[in-house]
C-alpha positions as YAML, in Angstrom:
chain: A
units: angstrom
residues:
- id: 1
  name: MET
  ca: [8.41, 0.18, 16.48]
- id: 2
  name: GLN
  ca: [8.21, 3.95, 17.07]
- id: 3
  name: GLU
  ca: [5.07, 5.48, 19.09]
- id: 4
  name: TRP
  ca: [1.50, 5.62, 17.74]
- id: 5
  name: LEU
  ca: [1.05, 8.95, 16.14]
- id: 6
  name: GLU
  ca: [-2.10, 10.39, 16.72]
- id: 7
  name: VAL
  ca: [-4.05, 11.41, 12.91]
- id: 8
  name: GLY
  ca: [-7.89, 12.46, 14.02]
- id: 9
  name: ALA
  ca: [-9.56, 11.04, 16.39]
- id: 10
  name: ASP
  ca: [-9.36, 7.69, 17.54]
- id: 11
  name: ASN
  ca: [-6.94, 7.14, 14.02]
- id: 12
  name: TYR
  ca: [-3.61, 6.26, 14.16]
- id: 13
  name: VAL
  ca: [-0.02, 5.16, 12.39]
- id: 14
  name: LEU
  ca: [2.20, 3.20, 13.54]
- id: 15
  name: VAL
  ca: [6.14, 3.03, 11.53]
- id: 16
  name: THR
  ca: [7.58, 0.08, 11.91]
- id: 17
  name: GLU
  ca: [11.31, -0.44, 11.44]
- id: 18
  name: GLY
  ca: [13.07, -2.14, 8.12]
- id: 19
  name: SER
  ca: [10.66, -0.70, 5.14]
- id: 20
  name: LEU
  ca: [9.02, 1.95, 7.55]
- id: 21
  name: LEU
  ca: [6.06, 0.95, 6.51]
- id: 22
  name: ASN
  ca: [2.87, 2.79, 8.04]
- id: 23
  name: THR
  ca: [0.70, 0.72, 9.97]
- id: 24
  name: GLY
  ca: [-2.94, 2.15, 10.26]
- id: 25
  name: LEU
  ca: [-4.97, 1.72, 13.52]
- id: 26
  name: VAL
  ca: [-8.95, 3.14, 13.35]
- id: 27
  name: VAL
  ca: [-10.71, 2.34, 16.63]
- id: 28
  name: GLY
  ca: [-14.90, 2.45, 16.78]
- id: 29
  name: SER
  ca: [-16.67, 1.35, 20.09]
- id: 30
  name: GLU
  ca: [-17.38, -2.05, 18.76]
- id: 31
  name: ARG
  ca: [-14.12, -3.28, 16.53]
- id: 32
  name: ALA
  ca: [-11.08, -1.55, 15.57]
- id: 33
  name: MET
  ca: [-9.25, -2.00, 12.10]
- id: 34
  name: VAL
  ca: [-5.82, -2.89, 10.91]
- id: 35
  name: ILE
  ca: [-4.67, -1.24, 7.96]
- id: 36
  name: ASP
  ca: [-1.32, -3.58, 6.72]
- id: 37
  name: THR
  ca: [0.50, -6.08, 8.71]
- id: 38
  name: GLY
  ca: [3.93, -6.04, 8.25]
- id: 39
  name: CYS
  ca: [6.72, -8.38, 6.28]
- id: 40
  name: GLY
  ca: [6.62, -11.10, 8.39]
- id: 41
  name: PRO
  ca: [5.26, -13.29, 11.81]
- id: 42
  name: ARG
  ca: [8.02, -11.20, 14.05]
- id: 43
  name: GLN
  ca: [6.69, -8.00, 12.51]
- id: 44
  name: GLY
  ca: [3.60, -9.20, 12.56]
- id: 45
  name: GLN
  ca: [3.75, -9.72, 15.99]
- id: 46
  name: GLU
  ca: [5.05, -6.45, 16.88]
- id: 47
  name: ILE
  ca: [2.28, -4.37, 15.35]
- id: 48
  name: LEU
  ca: [-0.20, -6.90, 17.06]
- id: 49
  name: ASP
  ca: [1.56, -5.97, 20.27]
- id: 50
  name: ALA
  ca: [1.12, -2.18, 19.59]
- id: 51
  name: VAL
  ca: [-2.09, -2.41, 18.42]
- id: 52
  name: ARG
  ca: [-3.01, -4.15, 21.63]
- id: 53
  name: GLU
  ca: [-1.80, -1.56, 24.07]
- id: 54
  name: LYS
  ca: [-4.22, 0.84, 22.18]
- id: 55
  name: THR
  ca: [-7.35, -1.33, 22.22]
- id: 56
  name: GLN
  ca: [-8.65, -4.59, 22.92]
- id: 57
  name: LEU
  ca: [-11.35, -4.87, 20.99]
- id: 58
  name: PRO
  ca: [-12.05, -7.12, 17.84]
- id: 59
  name: LEU
  ca: [-10.06, -6.56, 14.94]
- id: 60
  name: VAL
  ca: [-10.44, -6.68, 11.08]
- id: 61
  name: VAL
  ca: [-7.36, -6.47, 8.85]
- id: 62
  name: VAL
  ca: [-7.08, -4.52, 5.60]
- id: 63
  name: ASN
  ca: [-4.44, -5.31, 3.32]
- id: 64
  name: THR
  ca: [-3.81, -1.68, 0.70]
- id: 65
  name: HIS
  ca: [-2.17, -4.31, -1.50]
- id: 66
  name: ALA
  ca: [-0.49, -7.24, -2.50]
- id: 67
  name: HIS
  ca: [3.57, -6.40, -1.66]
- id: 68
  name: TYR
  ca: [4.68, -8.84, 1.04]
- id: 69
  name: ASP
  ca: [5.39, -6.04, 3.50]
- id: 70
  name: HIS
  ca: [1.74, -4.85, 3.54]
- id: 71
  name: PHE
  ca: [0.34, -8.87, 3.89]
- id: 72
  name: PHE
  ca: [2.77, -11.42, 5.33]
- id: 73
  name: GLY
  ca: [1.67, -10.53, 8.74]
- id: 74
  name: ASN
  ca: [-1.52, -11.84, 8.16]
- id: 75
  name: ALA
  ca: [-1.19, -14.99, 9.72]
- id: 76
  name: VAL
  ca: [-0.29, -13.35, 13.17]
- id: 77
  name: PHE
  ca: [-3.80, -11.47, 13.39]
- id: 78
  name: ALA
  ca: [-5.55, -14.75, 11.95]
- id: 79
  name: GLU
  ca: [-3.65, -16.50, 15.00]
- id: 80
  name: ALA
  ca: [-5.29, -13.80, 17.07]
- id: 81
  name: GLY
  ca: [-8.58, -14.64, 15.98]
- id: 82
  name: VAL
  ca: [-8.93, -12.36, 13.34]
- id: 83
  name: THR
  ca: [-11.50, -13.76, 10.81]
- id: 84
  name: GLU
  ca: [-12.21, -10.64, 8.62]
- id: 85
  name: PHE
  ca: [-9.39, -9.66, 6.17]
- id: 86
  name: TRP
  ca: [-10.21, -7.02, 3.72]
- id: 87
  name: ALA
  ca: [-8.62, -6.08, 0.02]
- id: 88
  name: HIS
  ca: [-9.44, -5.20, -3.50]
- id: 89
  name: GLN
  ca: [-10.00, -8.42, -5.75]
- id: 90
  name: ASN
  ca: [-6.74, -7.93, -7.85]
- id: 91
  name: CYS
  ca: [-4.86, -8.01, -4.98]
- id: 92
  name: ALA
  ca: [-6.66, -11.04, -3.25]
- id: 93
  name: THR
  ca: [-5.98, -13.14, -6.56]
- id: 94
  name: GLU
  ca: [-2.23, -11.91, -6.54]
- id: 95
  name: ILE
  ca: [-1.81, -12.80, -2.89]
- id: 96
  name: GLU
  ca: [-3.12, -16.57, -3.85]
- id: 97
  name: GLU
  ca: [-1.79, -17.53, -7.09]
- id: 98
  name: ARG
  ca: [1.25, -15.39, -6.43]
- id: 99
  name: GLY
  ca: [2.06, -14.31, -2.92]
- id: 100
  name: ASP
  ca: [4.98, -17.00, -2.21]
- id: 101
  name: LEU
  ca: [6.83, -15.50, -5.17]
- id: 102
  name: GLN
  ca: [7.51, -12.18, -3.00]
- id: 103
  name: ARG
  ca: [9.37, -14.65, 0.23]
- id: 104
  name: ARG
  ca: [12.70, -13.94, -1.59]
- id: 105
  name: PHE
  ca: [12.06, -10.02, -0.79]
- id: 106
  name: VAL
  ca: [11.72, -10.54, 2.43]
- id: 107
  name: GLY
  ca: [15.69, -11.40, 3.14]
- id: 108
  name: THR
  ca: [17.61, -12.32, 6.67]
- id: 109
  name: LEU
  ca: [14.60, -9.15, 8.03]
- id: 110
  name: GLU
  ca: [12.41, -12.31, 8.50]
- id: 111
  name: PRO
  ca: [14.61, -15.52, 7.71]
- id: 112
  name: GLU
  ca: [11.39, -17.88, 8.75]
- id: 113
  name: MET
  ca: [8.97, -16.13, 6.17]
- id: 114
  name: SER
  ca: [11.92, -15.97, 3.87]
- id: 115
  name: VAL
  ca: [11.87, -19.90, 3.71]
- id: 116
  name: GLY
  ca: [8.22, -20.59, 4.92]
- id: 117
  name: GLU
  ca: [9.21, -22.74, 7.49]
- id: 118
  name: GLY
  ca: [8.10, -21.68, 11.19]
- id: 119
  name: GLN
  ca: [4.97, -20.34, 12.76]
- id: 120
  name: ASN
  ca: [2.69, -18.44, 11.17]
- id: 121
  name: VAL
  ca: [4.71, -18.01, 8.21]
- id: 122
  name: GLU
  ca: [1.59, -19.19, 5.77]
- id: 123
  name: LEU
  ca: [-0.04, -17.15, 3.43]
- id: 124
  name: VAL
  ca: [-3.49, -15.12, 4.49]
- id: 125
  name: VAL
  ca: [-5.31, -14.50, 1.68]
- id: 126
  name: PRO
  ca: [-8.29, -11.59, 2.07]
- id: 127
  name: ASN
  ca: [-11.54, -12.83, 2.23]
- id: 128
  name: ALA
  ca: [-13.49, -9.96, 2.35]
- id: 129
  name: ILE
  ca: [-13.60, -8.15, -1.13]
- id: 130
  name: VAL
  ca: [-13.51, -4.94, -2.36]
- id: 131
  name: LYS
  ca: [-14.64, -5.13, -6.36]
- id: 132
  name: ASP
  ca: [-15.07, -0.85, -8.49]
- id: 133
  name: GLN
  ca: [-17.68, -0.30, -5.49]
- id: 134
  name: PRO
  ca: [-16.70, 1.66, -2.15]
- id: 135
  name: VAL
  ca: [-17.68, -0.72, 0.72]
- id: 136
  name: LEU
  ca: [-18.53, 0.83, 4.00]
- id: 137
  name: VAL
  ca: [-16.94, -1.18, 6.98]
- id: 138
  name: ASP
  ca: [-18.81, -0.25, 10.69]
- id: 139
  name: LEU
  ca: [-16.67, -0.33, 13.64]
- id: 140
  name: GLY
  ca: [-19.12, 0.73, 16.05]
- id: 141
  name: GLY
  ca: [-19.61, 4.52, 15.94]
- id: 142
  name: MET
  ca: [-17.33, 4.91, 13.01]
- id: 143
  name: THR
  ca: [-17.24, 3.80, 9.59]
- id: 144
  name: ALA
  ca: [-14.74, 3.07, 7.02]
- id: 145
  name: THR
  ca: [-14.78, 3.41, 4.04]
- id: 146
  name: LEU
  ca: [-12.82, 1.33, 1.79]
- id: 147
  name: PHE
  ca: [-12.93, 2.10, -2.11]
- id: 148
  name: TYR
  ca: [-10.58, 1.36, -5.25]
- id: 149
  name: LEU
  ca: [-9.00, 4.37, -7.82]
- id: 150
  name: GLY
  ca: [-7.98, 2.56, -10.25]
- id: 151
  name: ARG
  ca: [-4.56, 0.82, -11.02]
- id: 152
  name: GLY
  ca: [-1.16, 2.63, -10.12]
- id: 153
  name: HIS
  ca: [1.34, 1.67, -7.94]
- id: 154
  name: THR
  ca: [-0.07, -1.73, -8.52]
- id: 155
  name: ASP
  ca: [-3.78, -3.32, -10.29]
- id: 156
  name: GLY
  ca: [-5.31, -4.13, -6.41]
- id: 157
  name: ASP
  ca: [-4.51, -0.86, -4.82]
- id: 158
  name: LEU
  ca: [-7.06, 0.09, -1.93]
- id: 159
  name: VAL
  ca: [-7.65, 3.77, -0.36]
- id: 160
  name: VAL
  ca: [-9.27, 3.47, 3.39]
- id: 161
  name: GLY
  ca: [-10.97, 7.07, 4.13]
- id: 162
  name: THR
  ca: [-12.21, 7.61, 8.13]
- id: 163
  name: PRO
  ca: [-13.98, 10.87, 9.08]
- id: 164
  name: THR
  ca: [-10.50, 12.68, 9.32]
- id: 165
  name: THR
  ca: [-8.11, 10.36, 7.55]
- id: 166
  name: LEU
  ca: [-6.80, 8.93, 4.04]
- id: 167
  name: PHE
  ca: [-4.78, 6.00, 4.27]
- id: 168
  name: VAL
  ca: [-3.75, 5.44, 0.75]
- id: 169
  name: GLY
  ca: [-0.75, 2.24, 1.10]
- id: 170
  name: ASP
  ca: [1.45, 2.67, -1.83]
- id: 171
  name: LEU
  ca: [-0.03, 5.11, -4.00]
- id: 172
  name: VAL
  ca: [1.71, 7.54, -2.39]
- id: 173
  name: GLU
  ca: [5.37, 7.17, -0.71]
- id: 174
  name: GLN
  ca: [6.74, 10.08, 0.97]
- id: 175
  name: GLY
  ca: [10.96, 9.96, 1.35]
- id: 176
  name: ALA
  ca: [11.95, 7.48, -1.27]
- id: 177
  name: HIS
  ca: [11.37, 7.34, -4.91]
- id: 178
  name: PRO
  ca: [7.89, 5.16, -5.90]
- id: 179
  name: SER
  ca: [8.32, 1.89, -6.39]
- id: 180
  name: PHE
  ca: [7.34, 0.92, -10.30]
- id: 181
  name: GLU
  ca: [7.51, -2.96, -10.56]
- id: 182
  name: ASP
  ca: [4.25, -3.55, -10.82]
- id: 183
  name: SER
  ca: [3.01, -0.08, -11.75]
- id: 184
  name: TYR
  ca: [1.03, 1.73, -14.06]
- id: 185
  name: PRO
  ca: [2.76, 4.91, -14.57]
- id: 186
  name: GLU
  ca: [-0.17, 6.47, -16.61]
- id: 187
  name: GLU
  ca: [-3.04, 5.68, -14.95]
- id: 188
  name: TRP
  ca: [-1.45, 5.76, -11.51]
- id: 189
  name: ALA
  ca: [-1.07, 9.99, -11.91]
- id: 190
  name: ASP
  ca: [-4.76, 9.84, -12.44]
- id: 191
  name: ALA
  ca: [-5.01, 8.02, -9.25]
- id: 192
  name: LEU
  ca: [-2.91, 10.53, -7.61]
- id: 193
  name: ARG
  ca: [-5.52, 13.45, -9.15]
- id: 194
  name: HIS
  ca: [-8.27, 11.69, -7.68]
- id: 195
  name: ILE
  ca: [-6.51, 11.93, -4.11]
- id: 196
  name: SER
  ca: [-5.98, 15.38, -4.31]
- id: 197
  name: ALA
  ca: [-9.40, 16.27, -5.18]
- id: 198
  name: LEU
  ca: [-10.82, 13.94, -2.09]
- id: 199
  name: ARG
  ca: [-8.20, 15.86, 0.35]
- id: 200
  name: HIS
  ca: [-10.64, 18.52, 1.40]
- id: 201
  name: ARG
  ca: [-12.69, 15.54, 3.51]
- id: 202
  name: TYR
  ca: [-9.80, 14.75, 4.99]
- id: 203
  name: GLU
  ca: [-7.19, 16.54, 7.66]
- id: 204
  name: PHE
  ca: [-4.46, 14.43, 7.35]
- id: 205
  name: LEU
  ca: [-2.82, 11.82, 4.32]
- id: 206
  name: ILE
  ca: [-1.25, 8.83, 5.19]
- id: 207
  name: PRO
  ca: [1.18, 7.29, 2.92]
- id: 208
  name: GLY
  ca: [2.10, 3.46, 2.81]
- id: 209
  name: HIS
  ca: [5.38, 4.99, 3.97]
- id: 210
  name: GLY
  ca: [6.51, 8.04, 5.48]
- id: 211
  name: LYS
  ca: [5.42, 11.19, 6.97]
- id: 212
  name: PRO
  ca: [2.13, 12.45, 6.65]
- id: 213
  name: CYS
  ca: [1.48, 13.96, 3.38]
- id: 214
  name: SER
  ca: [0.25, 17.23, 2.16]
- id: 215
  name: ASP
  ca: [-2.06, 17.78, -1.05]
- id: 216
  name: GLU
  ca: [0.83, 20.03, -2.46]
- id: 217
  name: PHE
  ca: [3.09, 16.90, -2.20]
- id: 218
  name: VAL
  ca: [0.28, 14.76, -3.68]
- id: 219
  name: LYS
  ca: [-0.43, 17.01, -6.53]
- id: 220
  name: THR
  ca: [3.63, 17.07, -6.93]
- id: 221
  name: MET
  ca: [3.96, 13.19, -7.14]
- id: 222
  name: ALA
  ca: [0.91, 13.27, -10.07]
- id: 223
  name: ASN
  ca: [2.73, 16.14, -12.46]
- id: 224
  name: THR
  ca: [5.84, 14.20, -11.78]
- id: 225
  name: LEU
  ca: [4.56, 11.20, -13.05]
- id: 226
  name: SER
  ca: [2.73, 12.93, -15.85]
- id: 227
  name: THR
  ca: [5.78, 14.44, -17.19]
- id: 228
  name: ALA
  ca: [7.80, 11.01, -16.66]
- id: 229
  name: VAL
  ca: [5.50, 9.56, -18.96]
- id: 230
  name: ARG
  ca: [6.15, 12.34, -21.67]
- id: 231
  name: GLN
  ca: [9.75, 12.32, -21.09]
- id: 232
  name: ALA
  ca: [9.99, 8.46, -21.66]
- id: 233
  name: ARG
  ca: [7.64, 8.42, -24.38]
- id: 234
  name: GLN
  ca: [9.61, 10.84, -26.48]
- id: 235
  name: SER
  ca: [12.56, 8.84, -25.71]
- id: 236
  name: ILE
  ca: [11.29, 5.81, -27.05]
- id: 237
  name: ARG
  ca: [9.94, 7.58, -29.92]
- id: 238
  name: ASP
  ca: [13.98, 9.14, -30.69]
- id: 239
  name: THR
  ca: [15.70, 5.66, -29.77]
- id: 240
  name: PRO
  ca: [12.83, 2.50, -30.34]
- id: 241
  name: ASP
  ca: [15.59, 0.33, -30.00]
- id: 242
  name: ASP
  ca: [17.10, 1.42, -26.69]
- id: 243
  name: ALA
  ca: [14.26, 2.41, -24.71]
- id: 244
  name: THR
  ca: [17.16, 2.56, -21.60]
- id: 245
  name: LYS
  ca: [18.40, 6.18, -23.14]
- id: 246
  name: ALA
  ca: [15.54, 7.54, -21.39]
- id: 247
  name: ILE
  ca: [16.60, 6.92, -17.97]
- id: 248
  name: PRO
  ca: [18.92, 10.04, -17.58]
- id: 249
  name: VAL
  ca: [16.35, 12.37, -18.50]
- id: 250
  name: LEU
  ca: [13.62, 10.90, -15.67]
- id: 251
  name: PRO
  ca: [12.91, 12.49, -12.32]
- id: 252
  name: TYR
  ca: [13.45, 9.38, -10.73]
- id: 253
  name: GLY
  ca: [16.87, 7.34, -9.34]
- id: 254
  name: PRO
  ca: [18.20, 4.59, -12.32]
- id: 255
  name: GLU
  ca: [16.70, 1.76, -10.74]
- id: 256
  name: GLN
  ca: [13.35, 2.93, -10.66]
- id: 257
  name: SER
  ca: [13.56, 4.77, -13.86]
- id: 258
  name: ARG
  ca: [14.42, 1.48, -15.37]
- id: 259
  name: TRP
  ca: [11.43, -0.20, -13.98]
- id: 260
  name: PHE
  ca: [9.23, 2.89, -15.05]
- id: 261
  name: ILE
  ca: [10.20, 2.37, -18.40]
- id: 262
  name: LYS
  ca: [9.92, -1.34, -18.68]
- id: 263
  name: ARG
  ca: [6.05, -1.15, -16.89]
- id: 264
  name: LEU
  ca: [5.63, 1.86, -19.30]
- id: 265
  name: GLN
  ca: [6.14, -0.47, -22.41]
- id: 266
  name: GLU
  ca: [4.55, -3.78, -20.98]
- id: 267
  name: THR
  ca: [1.21, -1.79, -19.89]
- id: 268
  name: ARG
  ca: [0.98, 0.04, -23.61]
- id: 269
  name: ARG
  ca: [0.92, -3.38, -25.06]
- id: 270
  name: GLU
  ca: [-1.83, -4.17, -22.54]
- id: 271
  name: GLN
  ca: [-4.05, -1.64, -23.62]
...
């Protein structure tokens, strides 16, 4: 664990090991909010211990989306007395119906979580649900706004805004290529443009992984996505029997590009 970085008054971010997840902490006068809980009981406990170094207030949890490194630590917080776990409706459904399938991704980082044996390895499904309308969560002298900007990195990405800081989960990722496995590439660029349009309200923007980001970074990510969609579409039209020929022209690594093309084809069929 690294040290807490202050990103606005009573707003903090902690970088965990492994996936370099950014866990957010928003401290009010009555409660504190933890944003994303890590990839299993070990990491979840490290995050909880770090939180308790900052505050002893009752906690609420937000899961920004349904990927294992953001919600597999929930059980640790439930054992510690947390009863309020926020997420978008699609995120909660994904965790409930298919969360166990993600255990294979944890690997040696959390071996107990991987096999589902040991303490705090059960899945805790979010029970406080956000749909299409923003939800205000009062922490006492501090209000966090939870809202949904549409499908992007997944179909259930939740954004958390405070008076100073916007926590955007993996809609924005700094320092690595985006992950497209569950994405909606054409809609993701729109979500990023919504984030960019909101930036004047916030001093800090915290991605799911990596360092705090500028508005220019978000705009560049959106433009790169839009360009990649156009390039892939054209390549698919030119070689419909072999979409992989689009890989060399895309602005991502080979593995990300394969997933990008796959999801572009799948999501266009859904429309």
